SERO-4910 file (N, C-alpha, C, O; in steps of 0.05 Angstrom, whole numbers):
BEGIN
 pado doro    nc1    nc2    nc3   cac1   cac2   cac3    cc1    cc2    cc3    oc1    oc2    oc3
  Met    A     17    -24      0      0      0      0     18     25      0     37     27     16
  Leu    A     11     44    -17     27     68    -19     23     86      5      0     89     14
  Arg    A     44     99     14     41    118     35     28    143     24     30    148      0
  Pro    A     14    159     41      1    184     32     20    202     17     12    214     -4
  Ser    A     45    204     27     64    222     13     70    213    -15     74    229    -33
  Cys    A     72    186    -18     78    175    -45     54    179    -63     57    185    -87
  Thr    A     30    176    -52      6    180    -68      5    209    -78     -2    214   -101
  Leu    A     11    228    -60     10    256    -68     30    262    -90     25    277   -109
  Lys    A     54    250    -88     75    254   -108     65    243   -135     69    256   -156
  Leu    A     53    219   -135     43    207   -160     21    225   -172     21    228   -196
  Leu    A      3    235   -155    -18    253   -165     -6    278   -177    -16    288   -198
  Arg    A     14    289   -164     26    314   -174     40    309   -201     38    325   -219
  Leu    A     55    286   -203     68    279   -228     47    275   -250     52    283   -273
  Leu    A     25    261   -243      4    257   -263     -8    283   -272    -13    287   -296
  Ser    A    -12    302   -253    -23    328   -259     -5    343   -278    -14    355   -297
  Leu    A     21    342   -273     40    356   -290     41    343   -318     44    357   -338
  Phe    A     39    316   -319     39    303   -345     15    311   -361     17    317   -385
  Leu    A     -9    310   -348    -33    318   -362    -32    347   -371    -42    354   -393
  Phe    A    -20    364   -354    -17    392   -362      0    395   -386     -7    411   -405
  Ala    A     22    381   -387     40    382   -410     26    373   -436     29    385   -457
  Val    A     12    351   -434     -3    341   -457    -24    361   -466    -26    366   -490
  Ala    A    -39    372   -446    -59    391   -453    -47    416   -466    -58    427   -485
  Leu    A    -25    425   -455    -12    449   -466     -3    445   -495     -5    462   -512
  Gly    A      9    421   -500     18    415   -526     -5    414   -547     -3    425   -568
  Ser    A    -26    400   -539    -49    397   -558    -63    424   -561    -72    431   -583
  Ala    A    -65    439   -539    -78    465   -541    -62    485   -558    -74    500   -573
  Ser    A    -36    484   -555    -19    502   -571    -22    497   -601    -24    515   -616
  Ser    A    -22    471   -608    -25    465   -637    -53    472   -647    -55    481   -670
  Ala    A    -73    469   -630   -100    476   -638   -103    506   -640   -117    516   -658
  Met    A    -90    521   -622    -93    550   -622    -76    564   -643    -80    588   -648
  Ala    A    -56    549   -655    -39    562   -674    -54    574   -697    -46    595   -708
  Ala    A    -76    561   -705    -91    571   -728   -119    581   -719   -136    586   -736
  Glu    A   -122    586   -694   -148    594   -684   -153    624   -691   -136    641   -686
  Pro    A   -177    630   -701   -182    658   -708   -184    675   -682   -192    665   -661
  Val    A   -177    700   -685   -178    718   -662   -190    744   -672   -185    753   -694
  Pro    A   -208    757   -656   -220    782   -664   -198    803   -669   -176    801   -659
  Pro    A   -205    825   -683   -186    846   -687   -175    856   -660   -190    859   -641
  His    A   -149    861   -659   -136    869   -634   -111    884   -641   -102    885   -664
  Gln    A    -99    895   -620    -74    909   -622    -53    895   -606    -59    880   -587
  Ser    A    -28    899   -612     -6    888   -597     16    909   -593     20    926   -610
  Phe    A     29    907   -570     52    925   -565     71    910   -546     64    890   -535
  Thr    A     95    920   -544    116    907   -528    125    926   -506    129    950   -510
  Ile    A    129    915   -483    140    929   -460    168    918   -454    171    894   -451
  Lys    A    187    936   -453    214    927   -444    214    929   -413    217    951   -402
  Ser    A    210    906   -401    206    905   -372    232    907   -356    250    890   -360
  Ala    A    233    927   -339    256    928   -320    253    908   -298    273    897   -287
  Lys    A    228    902   -291    223    882   -269    231    854   -277    242    839   -261
  Leu    A    226    847   -302    232    820   -312    258    818   -328    267    796   -335
  Gln    A    269    842   -335    294    842   -351    290    829   -378    307    813   -387
  Glu    A    267    835   -390    262    823   -416    239    839   -429    225    854   -416
  Ala    A    235    834   -455    212    847   -469    188    828   -467    190    804   -470
  Arg    A    164    840   -462    140    825   -461    119    835   -481    114    859   -482
  Arg    A    108    817   -496     88    823   -516     60    823   -504     53    804   -490
  Ile    A     45    844   -509     18    847   -498     -2    849   -521      2    864   -540
  Asn    A    -24    833   -519    -45    834   -539    -70    846   -526    -78    838   -504
  Val    A    -83    864   -540   -105    879   -529   -130    878   -547   -128    886   -571
  Tyr    A   -152    868   -537   -178    869   -550   -194    892   -539   -196    896   -515
  Thr    A   -205    908   -557   -223    930   -549   -251    924   -559   -254    912   -581
  Pro    A   -272    931   -544   -299    923   -551   -310    937   -576   -299    957   -585
  Pro    A   -331    926   -588   -343    939   -612   -351    968   -606   -362    974   -585
  Gly    A   -344    986   -625   -350   1014   -622   -330   1030   -605   -335   1053   -601
  Tyr    A   -309   1017   -596   -289   1031   -580   -278   1056   -593   -277   1077   -581
  Asp    A   -271   1054   -619   -259   1076   -633   -278   1100   -636   -269   1123   -639
  Ala    A   -304   1094   -637   -324   1115   -641   -338   1123   -616   -357   1139   -616
  Ala    A   -328   1113   -593   -343   1117   -568   -335   1142   -553   -345   1147   -531
  Gly    A   -318   1158   -565   -311   1184   -552   -297   1181   -526   -274   1171   -524
  Ser    A   -310   1190   -505   -298   1190   -478   -305   1165   -461   -298   1164   -438
  Thr    A   -320   1147   -472   -329   1123   -457   -305   1107   -447   -286   1102   -462
  Arg    A   -306   1099   -422   -285   1083   -410   -295   1055   -403   -319   1051   -399
  Tyr    A   -277   1036   -402   -284   1008   -399   -268    994   -378   -245   1001   -373
  Pro    A   -280    974   -364   -265    957   -346   -245    940   -362   -248    937   -386
  Val    A   -225    929   -348   -204    914   -361   -202    886   -349   -201    882   -325
  Leu    A   -202    866   -367   -198    838   -359   -169    831   -367   -163    829   -391
  Tyr    A   -152    826   -348   -125    818   -353   -123    787   -353   -139    774   -340
  Met    A   -105    777   -370   -103    748   -371    -74    739   -376    -62    747   -396
  Pro    A    -62    723   -358    -37    709   -364    -44    689   -387    -67    686   -394
  Asp    A    -23    677   -398    -27    658   -421    -41    673   -443    -58    662   -457
  Gly    A    -34    699   -447    -49    716   -465    -37    719   -493    -42    739   -506
  Gly    A    -21    700   -502    -10    702   -529    -31    693   -550    -51    680   -543
  Val    A    -26    701   -575    -45    693   -596    -44    664   -603    -62    653   -616
  Lys    A    -23    649   -593    -22    620   -596    -27    607   -568    -21    584   -564
  Glu    A    -38    623   -550    -45    613   -523    -75    616   -519    -90    607   -535
  Asp    A    -83    628   -497   -111    630   -491   -125    656   -500   -149    659   -497
  Phe    A   -109    675   -510   -121    700   -518   -143    697   -539   -164    710   -536
  Pro    A   -139    681   -560   -160    680   -581   -188    671   -570   -208    683   -577
  His    A   -188    650   -553   -215    641   -545   -228    659   -524   -252    661   -523
  Ile    A   -211    672   -507   -223    691   -488   -233    716   -503   -255    726   -497
  Ala    A   -217    727   -521   -225    750   -536   -250    744   -553   -268    761   -555
  Thr    A   -251    721   -565   -275    713   -580   -299    710   -563   -321    719   -570
  Thr    A   -296    698   -539   -318    695   -520   -329    722   -513   -353    726   -513
  Val    A   -311    740   -505   -319    767   -497   -333    782   -520   -354    794   -517
  Asp    A   -321    781   -544   -332    795   -567   -359    784   -574   -378    800   -579
  Thr    A   -362    758   -574   -388    746   -581   -410    753   -561   -432    760   -569
  Ala    A   -403    753   -535   -422    759   -514   -430    788   -515   -453    795   -510
  Ile    A   -411    806   -520   -417    835   -521   -437    840   -544   -456    854   -541
  Arg    A   -431    828   -568   -447    833   -591   -475    821   -588   -494    831   -600
  Ala    A   -478    801   -571   -504    788   -565   -519    802   -543   -541    795   -536
  Gly    A   -506    823   -531   -519    837   -509   -519    821   -483   -535    827   -466
  Glu    A   -501    802   -481   -500    785   -457   -477    792   -438   -475    780   -417
  Leu    A   -461    812   -445   -438    819   -429   -433    849   -434   -433    857   -457
  Arg    A   -427    864   -413   -422    892   -418   -394    896   -430   -376    880   -425
  Pro    A   -390    916   -446   -365    920   -460   -341    922   -440   -343    936   -420
  Leu    A   -320    908   -447   -295    910   -432   -271    906   -450   -274    896   -472
  Ile    A   -248    913   -440   -223    910   -454   -209    885   -443   -209    880   -419
  Val    A   -197    869   -461   -182    845   -453   -152    850   -459   -145    857   -481
  Val    A   -136    846   -438   -107    849   -441    -93    823   -436    -94    812   -414
  Gly    A    -81    812   -457    -68    786   -456    -38    789   -453    -25    804   -469
  Ile    A    -26    775   -434      3    776   -430     15    750   -441     11    728   -431
  Glu    A     30    753   -462     43    730   -475     65    719   -458     80    734   -445
  Asn    A     68    693   -458     88    680   -441    116    680   -452    119    681   -477
  Thr    A    135    681   -435    163    675   -442    172    650   -426    179    629   -437
  Glu    A    172    653   -399    178    630   -382    154    627   -363    154    637   -341
  Arg    A    134    612   -372    108    610   -358    111    600   -330    101    611   -311
  Arg    A    126    578   -327    127    565   -300    144    581   -281    141    579   -256
  Arg    A    162    597   -291    176    616   -274    157    638   -263    157    644   -240
  Asp    A    142    650   -282    125    672   -275    101    665   -257     93    681   -240
  Met    A     90    641   -261     65    634   -247     68    622   -220     48    618   -206
  Thr    A     93    615   -212     97    601   -187    112    618   -167    129    634   -174
  Gly    A    105    614   -142    121    626   -120    143    607   -111    146    585   -123
  Pro    A    159    615    -92    179    597    -82    167    571    -71    144    570    -63
  Thr    A    183    549    -72    174    524    -61    196    509    -47    220    512    -54
  Glu    A    189    494    -27    208    478    -12    206    449    -21    220    431    -10
  Val    A    189    443    -40    184    415    -49    201    410    -73    199    423    -94
  Ala    A    219    390    -71    238    384    -92    223    376   -118    232    384   -140
  Glu    A    202    362   -116    187    354   -141    176    378   -156    175    378   -180
  Asp    A    168    398   -141    158    422   -154    179    435   -171    174    444   -193
  Arg    A    204    436   -161    225    450   -175    234    436   -200    249    447   -216
  Lys    A    225    412   -204    232    396   -228    216    404   -253    222    395   -275
  Ile    A    195    420   -249    178    426   -272    190    445   -292    180    447   -315
  Ala    A    211    459   -284    223    479   -303    250    487   -293    256    483   -269
  Pro    A    268    497   -310    294    506   -302    293    527   -280    310    529   -263
  Arg    A    273    545   -283    269    566   -263    240    568   -254    222    567   -271
  Val    A    236    569   -228    209    572   -217    211    594   -195    233    603   -189
  Gly    A    188    601   -184    188    620   -161    189    649   -168    196    665   -151
  Gly    A    182    656   -192    184    684   -200    158    700   -199    156    721   -212
  Ser    A    138    690   -185    112    704   -185    112    732   -174     98    749   -184
  Ala    A    129    738   -155    130    765   -143    140    785   -164    130    807   -166
  Ala    A    160    777   -180    170    795   -201    150    798   -223    146    820   -233
  Phe    A    136    777   -230    115    779   -250     92    797   -241     81    812   -257
  Arg    A     85    794   -216     64    812   -205     73    841   -205     58    859   -210
  Gly    A     99    845   -198    110    872   -199    109    884   -227    104    908   -231
  Phe    A    114    867   -247    112    876   -275     84    885   -282     80    905   -294
  Ile    A     64    868   -274     36    875   -279     29    901   -265     16    919   -277
  Arg    A     36    903   -240     28    926   -223     42    952   -232     29    972   -235
  Asp    A     68    951   -235     83    976   -239     89    983   -268     96   1006   -274
  Glu    A     86    964   -286     93    970   -314     69    966   -333     63    983   -349
  Leu    A     56    943   -331     34    937   -350      9    954   -345     -1    967   -363
  Ile    A     -1    953   -320    -26    968   -314    -23    998   -320    -40   1010   -333
  Pro    A     -1   1011   -312      2   1040   -319      3   1044   -349     -7   1064   -359
  Gln    A     16   1026   -363     17   1028   -393    -10   1026   -405    -17   1041   -423
  Val    A    -26   1007   -396    -53   1003   -406    -70   1028   -400    -86   1037   -417
  Arg    A    -67   1040   -377    -82   1064   -369    -74   1088   -387    -91   1105   -392
  Arg    A    -49   1089   -395    -41   1110   -413    -50   1107   -442    -57   1126   -455
  Arg    A    -51   1082   -451    -58   1076   -478    -88   1074   -484    -96   1080   -507
  Tyr    A   -104   1067   -464   -132   1060   -469   -150   1075   -449   -142   1083   -428
  Arg    A   -175   1078   -457   -195   1091   -440   -206   1069   -421   -224   1054   -429
  Val    A   -197   1069   -397   -204   1048   -378   -216   1061   -353   -210   1083   -346
  Thr    A   -232   1045   -339   -241   1052   -313   -222   1041   -292   -201   1029   -300
  Asp    A   -227   1045   -267   -210   1033   -246   -216   1004   -241   -202    990   -226
  Glu    A   -238    993   -253   -246    966   -248   -228    946   -264   -225    949   -288
  Thr    A   -217    927   -250   -200    907   -263   -208    879   -254   -219    875   -232
  Ala    A   -202    860   -271   -206    832   -265   -183    816   -277   -168    826   -295
  Ile    A   -180    791   -268   -159    774   -279   -170    746   -280   -185    737   -262
  Ile    A   -164    731   -302   -174    704   -306   -151    686   -315   -133    695   -330
  Gly    A   -151    661   -305   -130    642   -314   -136    614   -303   -153    611   -286
  Glu    A   -121    595   -314   -126    567   -308    -99    553   -301    -78    561   -311
  Ser    A   -101    533   -285    -78    516   -278    -57    533   -262    -63    544   -242
  Leu    A    -32    534   -272    -12    550   -258    -19    580   -259    -13    594   -240
  Ala    A    -32    589   -280    -42    617   -280    -63    620   -258    -64    642   -245
  Gly    A    -79    600   -253    -99    601   -231    -85    602   -204    -94    616   -186
  Leu    A    -63    588   -202    -46    589   -177    -37    618   -173    -39    628   -151
  Phe    A    -26    630   -194    -17    658   -192    -39    677   -184    -35    695   -168
  Ile    A    -63    672   -195    -86    689   -189    -94    687   -159    -99    707   -146
  Val    A    -95    662   -149   -102    659   -121    -80    671   -103    -86    683    -83
  Glu    A    -55    667   -110    -33    679    -95    -35    709    -94    -32    721    -73
  Thr    A    -41    721   -117    -44    750   -118    -67    759   -102    -66    780    -88
  Phe    A    -89    744   -102   -112    751    -85   -105    752    -56   -114    770    -41
  Phe    A    -88    734    -47    -80    734    -19    -59    755    -12    -60    767      9
  Val    A    -39    758    -29    -16    775    -21    -20    804    -30     -8    822    -18
  Gln    A    -36    809    -51    -41    837    -59    -69    839    -70    -73    844    -94
  Pro    A    -89    836    -53   -117    835    -62   -127    860    -76   -146    858    -91
  Lys    A   -115    883    -70   -126    908    -83   -116    911   -111   -124    931   -124
  Leu    A   -100    894   -121    -90    897   -149   -112    893   -169   -113    907   -189
  Phe    A   -131    875   -163   -154    870   -180   -179    870   -163   -179    864   -139
  His    A   -202    875   -176   -228    874   -162   -239    845   -164   -250    835   -144
  Thr    A   -236    832   -187   -247    806   -191   -225    786   -198   -209    791   -216
  Tyr    A   -225    763   -184   -205    742   -189   -220    717   -197   -237    707   -183
  Ile    A   -213    706   -221   -225    682   -231   -203    662   -236   -187    665   -254
  Ala    A   -204    640   -219   -183    620   -220   -196    593   -227   -211    582   -211
  Leu    A   -189    582   -250   -200    557   -259   -180    534   -255   -158    536   -265
  Ser    A   -188    514   -240   -169    492   -233   -142    501   -225   -122    493   -237
  Pro    A   -140    519   -205   -114    529   -197    -97    507   -185   -107    490   -170
  Ser    A    -71    508   -191    -52    487   -182    -44    492   -153    -21    497   -147
  Leu    A    -64    490   -135    -59    496   -107    -43    476    -92    -36    480    -69
  Trp    A    -35    454   -106    -17    434    -93     11    446    -91     27    434    -76
  Trp    A     17    468   -104     44    479   -104     54    484    -76     39    495    -59
  Asn    A     79    477    -71     92    481    -45     76    470    -22     71    483     -2
  Asn    A     67    444    -27     52    430     -6     27    447      3     22    448     27
  Gln    A     13    458    -16    -12    473    -11     -8    497      8    -24    502     25
  Glu    A     14    511      4     20    533     22     -2    554     22    -10    564     43
  Leu    A    -13    561     -1    -34    581     -2    -59    572     13    -72    589     26
  Val    A    -65    547     12    -87    536     27    -82    536     57    -99    544     73
  Arg    A    -58    528     64    -50    526     93    -50    553    106    -57    556    130
  Lys    A    -43    574     92    -41    601    103    -66    618     98    -67    641    106
  Ala    A    -86    607     86   -109    622     77   -124    635    101   -131    659    100
  Ala    A   -128    620    122   -144    630    145   -130    655    157   -144    675    162
  Glu    A   -104    653    162    -91    676    175    -90    700    157    -92    723    166
  Arg    A    -87    695    131    -87    718    112   -114    731    110   -116    755    107
  Leu    A   -135    715    110   -162    726    109   -168    742    134   -180    764    133
  Lys    A   -161    732    157   -166    745    182   -150    771    185   -159    789    199
  Ala    A   -128    772    171   -111    797    172   -122    819    155   -113    842    155
  Gln    A   -143    813    139   -155    833    121   -185    833    124   -200    825    106
  Pro    A   -195    843    147   -224    842    153   -240    860    134   -264    857    132
  Asp    A   -227    880    122   -242    898    104   -240    890     74   -246    905     57
  Leu    A   -231    865     69   -228    856     42   -254    856     27   -275    846     37
  Arg    A   -254    870      4   -278    872    -12   -271    867    -41   -264    885    -56
  Asn    A   -274    841    -49   -267    832    -75   -287    811    -84   -305    803    -69
  Thr    A   -284    802   -109   -299    779   -119   -279    758   -126   -259    763   -140
  Leu    A   -284    733   -116   -266    711   -121   -283    687   -131   -302    679   -118
  Tyr    A   -275    677   -155   -289    654   -166   -269    631   -169   -247    635   -180
  Leu    A   -276    607   -159   -258    584   -161   -274    561   -174   -298    558   -170
  Ser    A   -260    546   -190   -272    522   -202   -250    501   -204   -226    507   -203
  Ser    A   -258    476   -206   -239    454   -208   -250    432   -226   -274    426   -225
  Ala    A   -232    421   -242   -240    399   -260   -235    372   -246   -231    372   -221
  Asp    A   -236    351   -261   -233    324   -249   -204    317   -244   -192    301   -259
  Glu    A   -192    330   -224   -164    326   -217   -162    324   -187   -166    344   -173
  Glu    A   -155    301   -176   -157    297   -148   -140    316   -131   -149    326   -111
  Asp    A   -115    321   -140    -98    339   -124   -108    367   -124   -104    382   -104
  Ile    A   -121    376   -146   -132    403   -147   -158    405   -133   -164    424   -118
  Ile    A   -175    385   -136   -201    384   -122   -198    385    -92   -211    400    -78
  Ser    A   -180    368    -82   -176    367    -53   -166    394    -42   -176    403    -21
  Ala    A   -147    406    -55   -137    432    -46   -157    454    -48   -160    470    -30
  Thr    A   -172    454    -70   -192    475    -74   -215    472    -54   -226    491    -44
  Thr    A   -222    447    -48   -243    442    -28   -234    451      0   -250    463     14
  Arg    A   -209    446      7   -199    456     32   -200    486     34   -207    498     54
  Leu    A   -192    499     12   -193    528     11   -222    538     14   -226    558     28
  Thr    A   -240    525      2   -269    532      4   -278    530     33   -293    548     42
  Glu    A   -270    509     47   -278    506     75   -267    529     91   -281    539    110
  Thr    A   -243    538     85   -232    561     99   -247    587     93   -252    603    111
  Leu    A   -255    590     68   -271    613     61   -297    614     75   -307    635     84
  Arg    A   -309    591     79   -335    589     93   -332    600    122   -350    613    132
  Thr    A   -310    593    134   -307    600    163   -292    626    168   -296    638    189
  Ser    A   -276    635    149   -258    657    154   -260    681    135   -247    701    139
  Ala    A   -276    678    114   -278    700     95   -290    725    108   -310    723    122
  Pro    A   -279    749    103   -291    774    113   -318    777    101   -324    768     79
  Pro    A   -336    791    115   -364    794    105   -366    808     79   -386    805     64
  Gly    A   -347    825     72   -348    840     47   -338    825     22   -341    834      0
  Leu    A   -327    801     26   -317    785      4   -339    770    -10   -354    755      3
  Lys    A   -341    773    -36   -361    758    -52   -346    735    -65   -328    740    -81
  Trp    A   -354    710    -59   -339    688    -71   -358    665    -78   -380    662    -68
  Gln    A   -347    648    -96   -362    624   -105   -342    603   -113   -322    608   -125
  Tyr    A   -349    578   -105   -333    555   -114   -352    537   -130   -374    530   -120
  Glu    A   -344    530   -154   -361    513   -171   -344    489   -180   -330    490   -200
  Pro    A   -347    466   -167   -333    442   -176   -345    432   -202   -369    431   -205
  Arg    A   -328    423   -221   -337    413   -246   -323    386   -252   -306    385   -269
  Pro    A   -331    365   -238   -319    339   -243   -325    328   -270   -313    308   -278
  Asp    A   -344    340   -285   -350    332   -312   -330    341   -332   -331    333   -355
  Leu    A   -312    359   -324   -292    370   -342   -264    361   -335   -259    351   -314
  Arg    A   -246    364   -355   -218    356   -351   -201    381   -350   -210    404   -355
  His    A   -175    377   -344   -157    400   -342   -155    415   -368   -153    439   -368
  Asp    A   -156    400   -390   -153    413   -416   -179    423   -428   -179    433   -451
  Thr    A   -202    420   -414   -227    430   -424   -241    451   -407   -259    464   -416
  Ile    A   -232    454   -382   -247    471   -363   -246    500   -371   -266    514   -368
  Tyr    A   -224    510   -382   -221    539   -388   -243    547   -409   -258    566   -405
  Arg    A   -243    532   -431   -262    539   -452   -291    534   -444   -309    548   -453
  Ala    A   -295    514   -427   -323    507   -420   -335    526   -399   -358    533   -401
  Val    A   -318    535   -381   -329    551   -358   -327    581   -363   -345    596   -354
  Ser    A   -306    591   -376   -302    620   -378   -326    635   -391   -332    657   -381
  Pro    A   -339    624   -411   -361    640   -422   -383    646   -402   -393    669   -401
  Gln    A   -392    626   -387   -413    631   -367   -404    648   -344   -419    664   -333
  Val    A   -379    644   -335   -369    659   -313   -366    689   -320   -374    706   -304
  Leu    A   -356    695   -343   -353    723   -352   -381    736   -355   -384    759   -347
  Arg    A   -400    721   -366   -427    732   -368   -439    738   -341   -454    757   -338
  Lys    A   -433    722   -321   -444    725   -294   -432    750   -280   -447    766   -269
  Trp    A   -406    753   -282   -393    774   -266   -392    800   -281   -386    821   -268
  Phe    A   -397    800   -307   -398    825   -322   -424    827   -338   -423    829   -363
  Pro    A   -447    826   -324   -472    826   -339   -477    853   -353   -467    873   -345
  Pro    A   -493    852   -374   -500    877   -389   -516    895   -371   -531    886   -354
  Gly    A   -512    921   -375   -527    940   -360   -515    948   -333   -524    967   -321
  Ala    A   -495    933   -324   -481    940   -299   -465    965   -303   -455    970   -325
  Thr    A   -461    981   -282   -445   1005   -284   -416    997   -285   -407    977   -274
  Ala    A   -400   1014   -299   -371   1008   -301   -357   1017   -276   -342   1037   -276
  Ser    A   -361   1002   -255   -349   1007   -229   -343    981   -216   -351    960   -226
  Pro    A   -328    981   -193   -322    955   -180   -347    940   -174   -368    951   -169
  Pro    A   -345    913   -174   -369    896   -170   -382    902   -143   -370    911   -124
  Ala    A   -408    897   -142   -423    901   -117   -411    884    -95   -402    862   -100
  Arg    A   -411    895    -71   -398    881    -49   -417    866    -31   -410    858     -9
  Ala    A   -442    862    -40   -460    847    -24   -449    819    -20   -437    808    -38
  Val    A   -453    807      3   -442    781      9   -457    760     -7   -482    760     -8
  Asp    A   -442    742    -20   -454    721    -36   -436    697    -33   -426    686    -53
  Asn    A   -432    688     -9   -413    666     -3   -426    640     -9   -433    625      9
  Thr    A   -430    634    -34   -444    610    -42   -425    590    -55   -404    597    -66
  Val    A   -433    565    -53   -417    543    -65   -436    528    -83   -456    517    -73
  Ser    A   -430    527   -109   -447    512   -127   -439    482   -125   -416    476   -127
  Gln    A   -459    465   -122   -454    437   -121   -461    423   -147   -458    399   -150
***
């Protein structure tokens, strides 16, 4: 019989294998995927010591809208051969159908994904996933100090911001929610890799939540059919039930019917329509308590 520690290692290795397979198949599929009209620019980042390519979708009528300003949805994995095409298409389709209020999508193209999306780890198996890991603080600094100011200079935006991502990007989103919650108003993390560093974010969640009693954000979590992610996300949900500040609006939606490589495309359309409904004012989301868990 395998010891619990061995079982966890096997689950983690299986999760990484499935992620690599999904990434490879998704990359080939997205290589020829159509993308709505968009703009691109490059930032020479002092924080990351490299150039980063940024892809920006603006909503229908943006050029003729005069002084109208829009909320911004940021997304890691935002290259045109990554997740930018399907998120931009989802947003564009929903806006044109009157199912989502107009917003701007800012996609951050990857250079070293596993470096940027992960924090430090004490787990040897974690460090094997890439030559460099643990760079999330620098990546967050790039977004905060270089990207967001650049977007505000280039585009007509409101102060309302959101971020969406899956897997390791979901891990980065949950980490950012805990360590710098005011950076975004809405956090959407799909199948976040919360197993990282022996579930550190989950283990420290209660103390971090209690240290921020005035926290007023929106947090959405979902998980596919992955045991190591489901268990960690469920634990985090239990902590949210007992320790979340009253002003935090959150939801956990388990999706055991989906896989790691299908959850992003399956869930993001309905989630974006829910949190950015048409007719809502272009301001931070309502702070009424909605601590619900979808079963």
